[in-house]
N, C-alpha and C positions, 0 to 999 in steps of 0.2 A: 581253619579249613576255609573259612568265608574269605580270609585275606588271601590265601593262595589262589582261589577262584578269581578274585578281583586282578591279581597279578596276570594271571593267564589270559583273562579276557582283554586287558589292557595292552598287552605286548604287541598283538597284531596292529592295533591302532598306532602305537609308537613307531612301529616299523614303517608302516605306510606313510607316516608324517615325515620320518627321516629321509625315506626314499624320495618323497616329493621335493623335500628341501634341498637335497643333493641334486636332483635333476635340474631344479631352478638354477642352482650356483653354476653348473655346467654350461647351460644354454643362456645364461645371463637373463633369466626370468622370461615369463610368457610374453611380456610386452617388449622385449629386446629386439634389436636390429636382426639378430639371427634366431629368434625365438620361434616357438611352435605356432604362435598366431600367424606369423607371415607365411610359413610354409603351408598352413592348412588353407589360407586363403588362395595361395597359388594353386594348391591341389583342386580347391573348389573351381577355380577359373579353368583349370585344364578338364575336369570332369564335365563342366558346362559347355566347353567346346566340343568334347567329345559327343555330348548328347545332341548338340545343334547340328553336328556333321552327320550323325546317324539319322536325324529326323529329316534332313533335306537330301538324304542320299537318294539318287534316282531309282524308280522301280524297276525290277528285272523280269516281273511277270505281268500279264495283264489283269485288270480289275474285273469286276463283275457288275451286273446292272441291278443295283438296289438303291432304295432310298432311305434304308434303315442305318443309322449311324453305327449301331452295335454290330452290324453285319460287315463292315468296312475294315480293312487293315488300316493301320496308320498312315502309310504312304498313300493309299487310294483317298482317304478323307483329306489329306493335305492338298492333294492335287485338285480335287473336286472344289475345295475352298477357293484355290487359286483360280479355278475356272469359273467362279461366280455363284457357287451354290452357298450363297450367305443367308439363305432364309431357312428356318427350321420350325417344326410343328412340335409343341408339347401337347400330347393327347393325354386326356384324363378320363378314366373309367371308374370302376368301383366293383364291389362284391356285395350284393345286396339280396333282399327277398323278392324273388319274382314268381312266388307261388309254385304251383306243382308241375308246370310243364317246362320252364326255362331254367337253365344253369344260372347259378347265382352271379357268373361273370359275363352276363349279357352285355353290359357296356363295354367290357374289355374286348370281347368278339367284335363289336361294332367299330371301335376305334382302331383295331388292328386292320379291319377291312377298309374302312373309310380314310384312315390316315394315309395309307399308300396311294389311294386314288386322289386324294386331294393334293398330295405333294407331287405327283405326276402331272396332274392337270395344271398346277401353278407353274411348274417348270423350275428347274435348278432350286429345289426345295428338299431338304432332308427331314426325317423324323427321328426325334429323340426317343430313347427308351420309354416305354409306356409307363405312366403313373396309373397302377392298377388298384390302388386303395383310395377310398373317398372319405371325407370327414363324418365323424359321428362320435357318440359318447358311449362309454362301455356302461356306466352306472354300477352300482353296488351289487345288483342282483344278478344271479346266474340264471340264464334263460336257455335251456337245452335246445341245440339246433338253431339258436340265433344266427341270422346271416352276418357276414363279416369276413375277417377283421376290418377295423376301420382306424383312422387317425383322429387325434383331436384336431379341432380347427386351428389352433396355433401351429402344431407340428405341420399340418398340411400345407398351410400358407408358407411356413418356413422352408418346407421342401421345394415348393414351386418357386419361391424367391432364389434359392440356392441354384436350382437347376437352370434358371433363366440367367443368373450371373455367371454361372460356369459356362454355359454355351456361348455367352458373350466373350469370355476369355479365350474360346476356342475359335473365335473369328467370325462368328455370325453377327449380321447387322439387323435382321429382322427376326424377332422371336415371337411367335404366335401361340396363345394358349386357347385350346379347344376342348370343351368338356362335353361328356355324353350323359352326364347325370345332373339333374337341376341343382342339387346341393353343392355342386363343385364350383359354381359361378362365383361365389364370395371369395374364396381362396385365389382363385385365378385373377380376378379383378384387382385384389389386394396385392398380389405379388407384382402384376404388370404396373400397377400404379407407383409402388414402391420403388421399383428398379427405374422407372422413368424418372422420378424424383431424384434418385442417387446420381443418375448420369445425365442430369438435365444440362450441366455446364461442361460436360466432356467434349474435347474437340473432335473425337471420334463418334460420330453419330450412331446410336444403335436405338432401335425402336422395339418396345415391348408392348404387345397388345393382346387383350382378352378378346376373343371373336365370339360373341353371344349368339351370333346368326347360325353357328354349327348345331346348338341345341334347338333342332327344329322338328321334333316329333310331332307336336301339336300344331305349330305355326305353318309348316310347309306339307309334311307327310300325310297328315290325316285329310286335309282338304284335297291334296292331290288324289288319294285313293277313292275318296267319296264323290267329288266334284269332276275330276278330269277323267278318271278311269271308270266312274259310274259303278263302283263296287259298294254296295249299300251295307258296309259294316255297322254294326250296332254299338257304336260308340260316339258320343257328343264330341263335336270338335273342341279340343281344349282339355278334355278329360284324360285320366291316366288309367281308367278301367271302364269297360263296356258291359254289355248284357250278359257276358260270361262271368262277371263279377271278380275277374282276374286282373293283377297288374301285369296285363300282356295285351298286345294289340297286333293286328295283321301286319303292318308295316315292319315292326321289329321282328316278327317271326320270320318275315320274308328275307330280311338281310341276314338274319341268323342261319337261316337254312342255306343261304348262299355260301356262306363262309363254312358251316359245319352242320349238316342235317341233325346230328346227334345232339347237338346243343339245345335244340328244341324237342328232343326225344321223338323225332318224326316217326320211326319205325314202330315204337312203343305205342304212340298215340293212334296209328293206323291199326294196330292189333287190338287195341282196347275200344276202337270205334270212336275215338276223341280227336280225329284230326280235323279240328275246326277251331275258330275262335270268334267270338261276338256275331254268331250266326252265319259266318263265312266258312263253307266247307273248304279244305285244301284239295282241289281237284287232282292233284298229283305232285310228286316232289319237283318235277320240271316246271310245272305251273307255278309253284310257290317261289322257286328260284329265279324263274323269269321275272316275277314280280319284284323280287329283291334286287335284281339289276336296275330296273327302273326306279325303285325308291332309292337306291344308293346313288344313281346318277342325279336325281333331283336333289338330294341332300348335299352331294358335293358341289353341284352348280350353284346352289344357294350360298354355300360357305365361300366358295371361290370369288363369287360376284362381291360378297361383303369385304373380302380382303382386297380385291381389286379397287373398289370404291375408297377404302381407307388408304391404299398405296397412293391414290390420285391426290391425296391432300399433303403428301409428305414433300419436303423441299427437294427439288431437283439437284442430283449431285453435281 
């Protein structure tokens, strides 16, 4: 019985081998002048030509007014690159513990709002799909309700490197990394430095730059609120928590309320008598959103000024 089964199992293999041998004899072998290898190369060239023709086909409908790459059609994106939209922002956020009043995607709400504002203020700049996870370590223990998920530092840096490299291959010449969370800086700087090194000798100059000035909650926003607007928030300039004892502050509440009041649970806090932070009561939703517009503009201006200063150091084309 065992011999019979071995014969049955071997027969398909012998048949396949015989078929391949016969095919090679008819065509003169894979490497022959009329072989499958030559036909395959010709087919690939034809397919490449078809793809190139399709990619360069003129648009037949109007485009839309957006700075988000993912919202563009391929022809719209192609034409914007040709029109000089060769700068791009890689915005990084995260999902983390923000205590009891704020959604865990606080930073992602900020980068969605401010990324568009920065791109439009810079001019001819687009925004890549958002990086919504930040670096962190899981560890062996289960912590019910722990904030996250997060990526290992190595994975995070690799993602940012690959994104920057792919954006380069799409035609961008200036690629900027902007992070809304302090822990993101290391990976962004590493990715920018590595890509700069890889393409240092490339004749087609592409610039990769981490912009730390975007992360300006303590260096710009807190002094602006306390010193310029004279709002006496109970938080020491440079700190991440104030008199309320929460990882939360007025400037962040304000920009989040501007983007989405539910993200700071505005209605729920009013109902519970908790519409305040660090000794500052929210006078109204409109008041908080008006403050959010001012804070957003200050953050955007500081970031764009930093990018403009960096651009001034680049070689003239």
